[in-house]
DSSP file (Angstrom, degrees, kcal/mol; ACC not computed):
  #  RESIDUE AA STRUCTURE BP1 BP2  ACC     N-H-->O    O-->H-N    N-H-->O    O-->H-N    TCO  KAPPA ALPHA  PHI   PSI    X-CA   Y-CA   Z-CA
    1    1 A M              0   0    0      0, 0.0     2,-0.4     0, 0.0     0, 0.0   0.000 360.0 360.0 360.0 130.2  159.8  154.2   52.3
    2    2 A Q        +     0   0    0      1,-0.1     3,-0.1     2,-0.0     0, 0.0  -0.630 360.0 169.5 -79.1 128.3  157.3  151.5   51.4
    3    3 A R    >   +     0   0    0     -2,-0.4     3,-2.0     1,-0.1     4,-0.4   0.282  43.0 109.1-121.4   8.6  158.5  148.0   52.2
    4    4 A E  G >  S+     0   0    0      1,-0.3     3,-1.4     2,-0.2     4,-0.3   0.856  76.2  59.2 -55.4 -37.2  155.4  145.9   51.6
    5    5 A S  G 3  S+     0   0    0      1,-0.3     3,-0.3     2,-0.1    -1,-0.3   0.642 102.5  54.6 -70.2 -12.3  156.8  144.3   48.5
    6    6 A E  G X> S+     0   0    0     -3,-2.0     3,-1.3     1,-0.2     4,-0.9   0.435  78.1  94.0 -99.1  -1.5  159.7  142.9   50.5
    7    7 A R  H <> S+     0   0    0     -3,-1.4     4,-2.5    -4,-0.4    43,-0.3   0.809  72.7  69.6 -61.9 -30.0  157.6  141.1   53.1
    8    8 A W  H 3> S+     0   0    0     -4,-0.3     4,-2.6    -3,-0.3    -1,-0.3   0.822  93.4  57.6 -59.4 -31.4  157.9  137.9   51.1
    9    9 A V  H <> S+     0   0    0     -3,-1.3     4,-2.3     2,-0.2    -1,-0.2   0.950 108.2  44.6 -64.8 -48.7  161.6  137.6   52.0
   10   10 A L  H  X S+     0   0    0     -4,-0.9     4,-2.6     1,-0.2     5,-0.2   0.934 114.2  50.4 -60.5 -45.6  160.9  137.7   55.7
   11   11 A D  H  X S+     0   0    0     -4,-2.5     4,-2.7     1,-0.2    -2,-0.2   0.910 109.6  50.7 -60.3 -42.9  158.0  135.2   55.3
   12   12 A A  H  X S+     0   0    0     -4,-2.6     4,-2.1    -5,-0.2    -1,-0.2   0.925 112.5  46.2 -60.0 -45.9  160.2  132.8   53.2
   13   13 A L  H  X S+     0   0    0     -4,-2.3     4,-2.1     2,-0.2     5,-0.3   0.915 114.4  46.8 -65.4 -43.8  162.9  132.8   55.8
   14   14 A L  H  X S+     0   0    0     -4,-2.6     4,-2.2     1,-0.2    -2,-0.2   0.907 113.6  48.7 -64.2 -42.4  160.5  132.3   58.7
   15   15 A K  H  < S+     0   0    0     -4,-2.7    -2,-0.2    33,-0.3    -1,-0.2   0.873 113.9  46.4 -66.8 -36.6  158.7  129.5   56.9
   16   16 A S  H  < S-     0   0    0     -4,-2.1    -2,-0.2    -5,-0.2    -1,-0.2   0.870 138.0  -2.5 -76.9 -37.4  161.9  127.7   56.0
   17   17 A G  H  < S-     0   0    0     -4,-2.1     3,-0.4     1,-0.2     4,-0.3   0.337  90.9-128.3-142.8  10.5  163.7  127.8   59.3
   18   18 A G    >X  -     0   0    0     -4,-2.2     3,-1.3    -5,-0.3     4,-0.7  -0.164  61.6 -34.3  72.2-166.2  161.7  129.7   61.9
   19   19 A W  H >> S+     0   0    0     25,-0.4     4,-2.6     1,-0.3     3,-0.7   0.821 129.2  67.6 -61.7 -35.2  163.0  132.6   64.0
   20   20 A D  H 34 S+     0   0    0     -3,-0.4    -1,-0.3     1,-0.3    -2,-0.2   0.728  90.6  62.6 -60.9 -24.9  166.5  131.2   64.3
   21   21 A V  H <4 S+     0   0    0     -3,-1.3    -1,-0.3    -4,-0.3    -2,-0.2   0.909 114.2  33.5 -67.1 -41.1  167.1  131.7   60.6
   22   22 A L  H << S+     0   0    0     -3,-0.7    -2,-0.2    -4,-0.7    -1,-0.2   0.872 137.8  19.2 -81.4 -40.0  166.7  135.5   61.1
   23   23 A H  S >< S-     0   0    0     -4,-2.6     3,-1.5     0, 0.0    -1,-0.2  -0.616  79.5-161.4-135.2  73.8  168.1  135.8   64.6
   24   24 A P  T 3  S+     0   0    0      0, 0.0    -3,-0.1     0, 0.0    -4,-0.1  -0.274  77.2   3.6 -60.9 139.7  170.2  132.8   65.5
   25   25 A E  T 3  S+     0   0    0      1,-0.1     4,-0.3     3,-0.0    -5,-0.0   0.763  90.6 127.9  58.8  30.0  170.8  132.3   69.2
   26   26 A S    X>  +     0   0    0     -3,-1.5     4,-1.6     1,-0.2     3,-0.7   0.597  43.1  88.4 -89.0 -12.1  168.6  135.2   70.1
   27   27 A K  H 3> S+     0   0    0      1,-0.3     4,-1.6     2,-0.2    -1,-0.2   0.877  83.7  54.6 -59.7 -39.5  166.4  133.4   72.6
   28   28 A P  H 3> S+     0   0    0      0, 0.0     4,-1.7     0, 0.0    -1,-0.3   0.857 103.9  57.7 -62.0 -30.5  168.6  134.1   75.6
   29   29 A Y  H <> S+     0   0    0     -3,-0.7     4,-0.9    -4,-0.3    -2,-0.2   0.928 103.2  52.3 -61.7 -44.0  168.3  137.8   74.8
   30   30 A W  H ><>S+     0   0    0     -4,-1.6     5,-2.0     1,-0.2     3,-0.6   0.874 106.1  55.1 -61.1 -36.0  164.6  137.6   75.1
   31   31 A E  H ><5S+     0   0    0     -4,-1.6     3,-1.6     1,-0.2    -1,-0.2   0.877 101.3  57.1 -64.0 -37.5  165.0  136.0   78.5
   32   32 A T  H 3<5S+     0   0    0     -4,-1.7    -1,-0.2     1,-0.3    -2,-0.2   0.755 102.0  57.2 -64.6 -22.5  167.1  138.9   79.6
   33   33 A L  T <<5S-     0   0    0     -4,-0.9    -1,-0.3    -3,-0.6    -2,-0.2   0.521 129.4 -97.4 -83.4  -6.7  164.2  141.2   78.7
   34   34 A G  T < 5S+     0   0    0     -3,-1.6     2,-0.2     1,-0.3    -3,-0.2   0.394  76.4 140.2 108.2  -1.7  162.0  139.2   81.1
   35   35 A Y      < -     0   0    0     -5,-2.0    -1,-0.3     1,-0.1     2,-0.1  -0.526  54.5-114.9 -76.5 141.0  160.3  136.7   78.7
   36   36 A S     >  -     0   0    0     -2,-0.2     4,-2.4     1,-0.1     5,-0.2  -0.462  15.9-127.1 -71.0 144.4  159.8  133.2   80.0
   37   37 A H  H  > S+     0   0    0      1,-0.2     4,-2.5     2,-0.2     5,-0.2   0.908 112.3  52.9 -58.4 -41.7  161.7  130.5   78.1
   38   38 A A  H  > S+     0   0    0      1,-0.2     4,-2.1     2,-0.2    -1,-0.2   0.869 108.8  49.7 -63.1 -36.2  158.4  128.6   77.7
   39   39 A D  H  > S+     0   0    0      2,-0.2     4,-2.9     1,-0.2     5,-0.2   0.902 110.4  49.6 -68.7 -40.6  156.7  131.7   76.2
   40   40 A I  H  X S+     0   0    0     -4,-2.4     4,-2.7     2,-0.2     5,-0.3   0.940 112.3  47.4 -64.1 -45.9  159.5  132.3   73.8
   41   41 A E  H  X S+     0   0    0     -4,-2.5     4,-1.6     1,-0.2    -1,-0.2   0.912 113.7  48.8 -58.9 -43.8  159.4  128.6   72.6
   42   42 A S  H  X S+     0   0    0     -4,-2.1     4,-0.7    -5,-0.2    -2,-0.2   0.942 115.3  42.8 -62.6 -49.8  155.7  128.8   72.3
   43   43 A V  H >X S+     0   0    0     -4,-2.9     3,-1.3     1,-0.2     4,-0.9   0.956 117.2  43.9 -63.6 -52.6  155.7  132.1   70.3
   44   44 A F  H 3< S+     0   0    0     -4,-2.7   -25,-0.4     1,-0.3    -1,-0.2   0.755 107.9  60.1 -71.2 -21.6  158.5  131.3   67.9
   45   45 A G  H 3< S+     0   0    0     -4,-1.6    -1,-0.3    -5,-0.3    -2,-0.2   0.679 105.3  50.5 -75.7 -15.3  157.3  127.8   67.3
   46   46 A R  H << S+     0   0    0     -3,-1.3     2,-0.3    -4,-0.7    -2,-0.2   0.721  87.7  96.1 -91.2 -24.0  154.0  129.2   65.9
   47   47 A I     <  +     0   0    0     -4,-0.9   -28,-0.1     1,-0.1     3,-0.1  -0.496  26.3 155.6 -84.7 135.9  155.3  131.6   63.4
   48   48 A R  S    S+     0   0    0      1,-0.3   -33,-0.3    -2,-0.3     2,-0.3   0.209  74.7  21.7-130.8   5.9  155.7  130.8   59.7
   49   49 A G  S >  S-     0   0    0    -35,-0.2     3,-1.7   -34,-0.1     4,-0.4  -0.963  82.9-103.8-169.2 157.7  155.5  134.4   58.4
   50   50 A G  T >  S+     0   0    0     -2,-0.3     3,-1.3   -43,-0.3     4,-0.4   0.832 115.8  60.4 -60.0 -35.1  155.9  138.0   59.7
   51   51 A A  T 3> S+     0   0    0      1,-0.3     4,-0.5     2,-0.1    -1,-0.3   0.674  97.4  62.1 -67.8 -15.7  152.2  138.6   59.9
   52   52 A M  H <> S+     0   0    0     -3,-1.7     4,-2.4     1,-0.2    -1,-0.3   0.607  81.3  82.6 -84.8 -11.9  151.9  135.8   62.4
   53   53 A L  H <> S+     0   0    0     -3,-1.3     4,-2.5    -4,-0.4     5,-0.2   0.954  91.1  46.3 -59.7 -52.9  154.1  137.4   65.0
   54   54 A T  H  > S+     0   0    0     -4,-0.4     4,-2.5     1,-0.2    -1,-0.2   0.916 114.9  46.4 -59.6 -45.3  151.5  139.6   66.6
   55   55 A K  H  X S+     0   0    0     -4,-0.5     4,-2.9     1,-0.2    -1,-0.2   0.864 111.0  53.3 -67.0 -33.8  148.9  136.9   66.8
   56   56 A A  H  X S+     0   0    0     -4,-2.4     4,-2.1     2,-0.2    -2,-0.2   0.934 110.7  46.1 -67.7 -42.4  151.4  134.5   68.3
   57   57 A W  H  X S+     0   0    0     -4,-2.5     4,-2.2    -5,-0.2    -2,-0.2   0.937 116.3  45.8 -61.1 -46.8  152.4  137.0   71.0
   58   58 A A  H  X S+     0   0    0     -4,-2.5     4,-2.3    -5,-0.2    -2,-0.2   0.900 110.8  52.3 -65.7 -41.5  148.7  137.7   71.8
   59   59 A A  H  X S+     0   0    0     -4,-2.9     4,-2.0     2,-0.2    -1,-0.2   0.918 111.6  46.3 -61.0 -44.5  147.7  134.0   71.7
   60   60 A R  H  X S+     0   0    0     -4,-2.1     4,-2.6    -5,-0.2     5,-0.2   0.891 110.1  54.7 -66.7 -37.1  150.4  133.1   74.2
   61   61 A G  H  X S+     0   0    0     -4,-2.2     4,-2.4     1,-0.2    -2,-0.2   0.910 108.3  48.8 -58.8 -43.1  149.4  136.1   76.3
   62   62 A L  H  X S+     0   0    0     -4,-2.3     4,-2.2     2,-0.2    -1,-0.2   0.893 110.3  51.0 -64.2 -41.4  145.8  134.8   76.5
   63   63 A E  H  X S+     0   0    0     -4,-2.0     4,-1.9     2,-0.2    -2,-0.2   0.930 113.5  44.6 -62.6 -45.7  147.0  131.3   77.5
   64   64 A V  H  X S+     0   0    0     -4,-2.6     4,-2.2     1,-0.2    -2,-0.2   0.885 110.6  53.8 -68.2 -38.1  149.2  132.7   80.3
   65   65 A E  H  X S+     0   0    0     -4,-2.4     4,-2.4    -5,-0.2    -1,-0.2   0.895 107.3  52.2 -64.3 -38.9  146.4  135.0   81.4
   66   66 A R  H  X S+     0   0    0     -4,-2.2     4,-2.2     2,-0.2    -1,-0.2   0.903 108.6  50.4 -62.3 -40.6  144.0  132.0   81.6
   67   67 A L  H  X S+     0   0    0     -4,-1.9     4,-2.6     2,-0.2    -2,-0.2   0.902 109.4  52.4 -62.1 -40.3  146.6  130.2   83.8
   68   68 A A  H  X S+     0   0    0     -4,-2.2     4,-2.6     2,-0.2    -2,-0.2   0.917 108.5  49.1 -62.5 -44.4  146.8  133.3   86.0
   69   69 A R  H  X S+     0   0    0     -4,-2.4     4,-2.4     2,-0.2    -1,-0.2   0.899 112.3  49.3 -62.9 -39.2  143.0  133.4   86.5
   70   70 A H  H  X S+     0   0    0     -4,-2.2     4,-1.8     2,-0.2    -2,-0.2   0.938 111.7  47.6 -65.3 -46.0  143.0  129.7   87.4
   71   71 A A  H  <>S+     0   0    0     -4,-2.6     5,-2.7     1,-0.2     4,-0.3   0.900 112.8  49.9 -61.2 -41.0  145.8  130.2   89.9
   72   72 A E  H ><5S+     0   0    0     -4,-2.6     3,-1.4     1,-0.2    -1,-0.2   0.921 108.5  51.8 -65.1 -43.6  144.0  133.1   91.4
   73   73 A A  H 3<5S+     0   0    0     -4,-2.4    -1,-0.2     1,-0.3    -2,-0.2   0.826 109.0  51.3 -61.9 -31.1  140.8  131.2   91.7
   74   74 A E  T 3<5S-     0   0    0     -4,-1.8    -1,-0.3    -5,-0.2    -2,-0.2   0.480 121.7-108.5 -83.2  -3.8  142.6  128.4   93.5
   75   75 A G  T < 5S+     0   0    0     -3,-1.4     2,-1.5    -4,-0.3    -3,-0.2   0.592  77.5 133.6  87.4  11.7  144.1  130.9   95.9
   76   76 A Y     >< +     0   0    0     -5,-2.7     4,-2.6     1,-0.2     5,-0.2  -0.604  25.6 166.5 -92.1  74.6  147.7  130.8   94.6
   77   77 A N  H  >  +     0   0    0     -2,-1.5     4,-2.7     1,-0.2    -1,-0.2   0.861  68.1  48.3 -66.6 -40.2  148.0  134.6   94.6
   78   78 A L  H  > S+     0   0    0      2,-0.2     4,-2.1    -3,-0.2    -1,-0.2   0.889 114.0  48.0 -71.5 -35.2  151.8  135.0   94.1
   79   79 A T  H  > S+     0   0    0      2,-0.2     4,-2.4     1,-0.2    -2,-0.2   0.926 112.8  49.4 -64.0 -44.8  151.7  132.5   91.2
   80   80 A A  H  X S+     0   0    0     -4,-2.6     4,-2.8     1,-0.2    -2,-0.2   0.908 108.6  52.8 -60.9 -43.6  148.8  134.3   89.7
   81   81 A R  H  X S+     0   0    0     -4,-2.7     4,-2.1     1,-0.2    -1,-0.2   0.934 110.6  46.9 -55.2 -49.0  150.6  137.6   90.1
   82   82 A D  H  X S+     0   0    0     -4,-2.1     4,-2.0     1,-0.2    -1,-0.2   0.883 112.6  49.6 -65.0 -37.4  153.7  136.3   88.3
   83   83 A L  H  X S+     0   0    0     -4,-2.4     4,-2.5     2,-0.2    -1,-0.2   0.908 108.9  52.1 -68.6 -39.6  151.5  134.8   85.5
   84   84 A Y  H  X S+     0   0    0     -4,-2.8     4,-2.5     1,-0.2    -2,-0.2   0.903 109.3  51.3 -60.0 -40.1  149.6  138.1   85.1
   85   85 A L  H  X S+     0   0    0     -4,-2.1     4,-2.1     2,-0.2    -1,-0.2   0.910 109.7  49.0 -65.1 -41.1  152.9  139.9   84.7
   86   86 A R  H  X S+     0   0    0     -4,-2.0     4,-2.0     2,-0.2    -2,-0.2   0.910 111.1  49.9 -62.8 -41.4  154.1  137.5   82.1
   87   87 A A  H  X S+     0   0    0     -4,-2.5     4,-2.6     1,-0.2     5,-0.2   0.898 108.4  52.9 -65.4 -39.3  150.8  137.9   80.2
   88   88 A A  H  X S+     0   0    0     -4,-2.5     4,-2.3     1,-0.2    -1,-0.2   0.923 108.1  51.1 -60.5 -42.9  151.2  141.7   80.3
   89   89 A L  H  X S+     0   0    0     -4,-2.1     4,-1.8     1,-0.2    -1,-0.2   0.897 110.9  48.6 -60.4 -42.3  154.7  141.4   78.9
   90   90 A L  H  X S+     0   0    0     -4,-2.0     4,-1.9     2,-0.2    -1,-0.2   0.894 111.2  48.5 -67.5 -41.4  153.3  139.2   76.0
   91   91 A Y  H  X S+     0   0    0     -4,-2.6     4,-1.9     2,-0.2    -1,-0.2   0.864 107.1  58.0 -67.3 -34.3  150.5  141.6   75.3
   92   92 A G  H  < S+     0   0    0     -4,-2.3     4,-0.5    -5,-0.2    -2,-0.2   0.919 107.9  45.9 -60.5 -41.3  153.0  144.5   75.3
   93   93 A R  H >< S+     0   0    0     -4,-1.8     3,-0.9     1,-0.2     4,-0.4   0.865 107.7  57.8 -69.2 -35.0  154.9  142.7   72.5
   94   94 A A  H >< S+     0   0    0     -4,-1.9     3,-0.6     1,-0.2    -1,-0.2   0.857 107.2  47.7 -63.4 -35.0  151.7  142.0   70.6
   95   95 A Q  G >< S+     0   0    0     -4,-1.9     3,-1.6     1,-0.2    -1,-0.2   0.590  88.0  91.4 -80.3  -8.2  150.9  145.7   70.5
   96   96 A Y  G <  S+     0   0    0     -3,-0.9    -1,-0.2    -4,-0.5    -2,-0.1   0.782  79.8  55.5 -58.7 -32.1  154.4  146.6   69.3
   97   97 A S  G <  S+     0   0    0     -3,-0.6     2,-0.3    -4,-0.4    -1,-0.3   0.548  94.4  82.5 -81.4  -9.1  153.7  146.4   65.6
   98   98 A F    <   -     0   0    0     -3,-1.6     2,-0.3    -4,-0.1    -3,-0.0  -0.730  62.5-155.3-103.7 148.0  150.8  148.9   65.7
   99   99 A Y    >   -     0   0    0     -2,-0.3     3,-0.9     2,-0.0     6,-0.1  -0.851  47.2 -20.3-121.4 155.2  151.1  152.7   65.6
  100  100 A R  T 3  S-     0   0    0     -2,-0.3     2,-0.1     1,-0.2    -2,-0.1  -0.186 120.6  -9.6  54.0-127.7  149.0  155.7   66.7
  101  101 A D  T 3  S+     0   0    0      4,-0.1    -1,-0.2     5,-0.0     3,-0.0  -0.108  80.9 152.7 -99.2  36.0  145.3  155.1   67.3
  102  102 A D    <>  -     0   0    0     -3,-0.9     4,-2.2     1,-0.1     5,-0.2  -0.481  44.4-139.3 -68.1 132.3  145.0  151.6   65.8
  103  103 A P  H  > S+     0   0    0      0, 0.0     4,-2.0     0, 0.0    -1,-0.1   0.831 102.6  54.6 -63.6 -32.2  142.0  149.7   67.4
  104  104 A T  H  > S+     0   0    0      2,-0.2     4,-2.4     1,-0.2     5,-0.2   0.926 107.9  48.8 -66.0 -43.2  144.1  146.5   67.6
  105  105 A K  H  > S+     0   0    0      1,-0.2     4,-2.5     2,-0.2    -1,-0.2   0.917 110.8  51.7 -59.6 -43.9  146.9  148.2   69.4
  106  106 A S  H  X S+     0   0    0     -4,-2.2     4,-2.2     2,-0.2    -1,-0.2   0.873 108.9  50.5 -60.5 -38.4  144.3  149.7   71.8
  107  107 A A  H  X S+     0   0    0     -4,-2.0     4,-1.8     2,-0.2    -2,-0.2   0.935 112.8  44.4 -67.1 -45.8  142.8  146.2   72.5
  108  108 A Y  H  X S+     0   0    0     -4,-2.4     4,-2.3     1,-0.2    -2,-0.2   0.873 112.7  53.1 -67.2 -35.7  146.2  144.6   73.2
  109  109 A H  H  X S+     0   0    0     -4,-2.5     4,-2.7    -5,-0.2    -1,-0.2   0.908 106.7  53.0 -65.2 -39.8  147.1  147.7   75.4
  110  110 A A  H  X S+     0   0    0     -4,-2.2     4,-2.3     1,-0.2    -1,-0.2   0.886 108.9  49.0 -62.4 -38.4  143.8  147.2   77.3
  111  111 A R  H  X S+     0   0    0     -4,-1.8     4,-2.4     2,-0.2    -1,-0.2   0.905 109.8  52.2 -65.1 -42.1  144.7  143.6   78.0
  112  112 A L  H  X S+     0   0    0     -4,-2.3     4,-2.3     2,-0.2    -2,-0.2   0.947 111.8  45.3 -57.2 -51.1  148.2  144.6   79.1
  113  113 A V  H  X S+     0   0    0     -4,-2.7     4,-2.7     1,-0.2    -1,-0.2   0.900 110.5  54.4 -63.3 -40.6  146.8  147.1   81.6
  114  114 A R  H  X S+     0   0    0     -4,-2.3     4,-2.1     1,-0.2    -1,-0.2   0.914 110.1  46.7 -58.4 -43.4  144.2  144.6   82.8
  115  115 A C  H  X S+     0   0    0     -4,-2.4     4,-2.5     2,-0.2    -1,-0.2   0.897 111.8  50.3 -69.4 -39.3  146.9  142.1   83.6
  116  116 A F  H  X S+     0   0    0     -4,-2.3     4,-2.8     2,-0.2    -1,-0.2   0.909 110.9  50.0 -63.2 -41.2  149.1  144.7   85.4
  117  117 A E  H  X S+     0   0    0     -4,-2.7     4,-1.8     2,-0.2    -2,-0.2   0.894 111.1  48.4 -65.2 -38.1  146.1  145.8   87.5
  118  118 A R  H  X S+     0   0    0     -4,-2.1     4,-0.7    -5,-0.2    -2,-0.2   0.923 112.7  48.7 -66.2 -42.1  145.3  142.2   88.4
  119  119 A A  H >X S+     0   0    0     -4,-2.5     3,-1.1     1,-0.2     4,-0.7   0.916 109.0  52.8 -63.1 -43.4  149.0  141.6   89.3
  120  120 A A  H >< S+     0   0    0     -4,-2.8     3,-0.7     1,-0.3    -1,-0.2   0.867 106.2  54.1 -63.0 -35.3  149.1  144.8   91.4
  121  121 A G  H 3< S+     0   0    0     -4,-1.8    -1,-0.3     1,-0.2    -2,-0.2   0.661 111.0  47.1 -70.6 -14.8  146.0  143.6   93.4
  122  122 A L  H << S+     0   0    0     -3,-1.1    -1,-0.2    -4,-0.7    -2,-0.2   0.447  91.3  99.0-105.2  -2.7  147.8  140.4   94.2
  123  123 A T    <<  -     0   0    0     -3,-0.7     4,-0.1    -4,-0.7   -45,-0.0  -0.514  67.8-137.9 -88.8 155.2  151.1  141.7   95.3
  124  124 A R  S    S+     0   0    0     -2,-0.2    -1,-0.1     2,-0.1     2,-0.1   0.738  83.2  79.4 -79.2 -22.8  152.2  142.2   98.9
  125  125 A E  S    S-     0   0    0      1,-0.1     2,-0.5     0, 0.0    -2,-0.1  -0.402  94.2 -98.6 -84.2 162.2  153.8  145.5   98.1
  126  126 A R        -     0   0    0     -2,-0.1     2,-0.4     2,-0.0    -1,-0.1  -0.704  43.6-173.4 -80.8 125.6  152.0  148.8   97.7
  127  127 A V        -     0   0    0     -2,-0.5     2,-0.4    -7,-0.2    -4,-0.0  -0.985   7.0-176.8-125.9 133.2  151.4  149.6   94.0
  128  128 A R        -     0   0    0     -2,-0.4     2,-0.4     2,-0.0    -2,-0.0  -0.994  24.0-127.2-130.3 132.3  150.0  152.8   92.6
  129  129 A R        -     0   0    0     -2,-0.4     2,-0.4   -12,-0.0    -2,-0.0  -0.631  24.1-169.6 -79.3 131.8  149.2  153.5   89.0
  130  130 A V        -     0   0    0     -2,-0.4     2,-0.5     2,-0.0    -2,-0.0  -0.990   5.6-157.7-122.5 128.2  150.7  156.7   87.6
  131  131 A R        -     0   0    0     -2,-0.4     2,-0.7     3,-0.0     3,-0.1  -0.912   1.2-162.7-108.7 130.7  149.7  158.1   84.3
  132  132 A I        -     0   0    0     -2,-0.5    -2,-0.0     1,-0.1     0, 0.0  -0.921  61.4 -41.6-112.3 105.9  152.1  160.4   82.4
  133  133 A G  S    S-     0   0    0     -2,-0.7     2,-0.5     2,-0.1    -1,-0.1  -0.056  93.0 -52.5  67.8-176.8  150.2  162.3   79.8
  134  134 A D              0   0    0      1,-0.1    -1,-0.0    -3,-0.1    -3,-0.0  -0.866 360.0 360.0 -99.2 128.1  147.6  160.7   77.5
  135  135 A V              0   0    0     -2,-0.5    -1,-0.1     0, 0.0    -2,-0.1   0.429 360.0 360.0 -96.8 360.0  148.8  157.6   75.7
């Protein structure tokens, strides 16, 4: 079923009252999924339309990844690891709206994998990548 003609409703609600209009009191739920309170506030504070969601998640992911690189350069490896994991989670949400072989999805997925690999390299535990099938 085609729903493109109904997108204006979502955009109008987001523009008038932000994320809370659609999903009141949902921010604690996002935190239970592992998202940082600061990241949730940043992402939801940027959106004024449905099309902005993906870019908001990706932009926040890039900001957090930059913080991770800085922490790593300064020798704060555990902080960097945690920031890389946060960035990976944000990139994962950014790719959520795309399906199949979309190049944008692939780009966000590559960022996600890059952040997980950096985090794995900074952890004290043994981490091994396992691939199940071709994604």
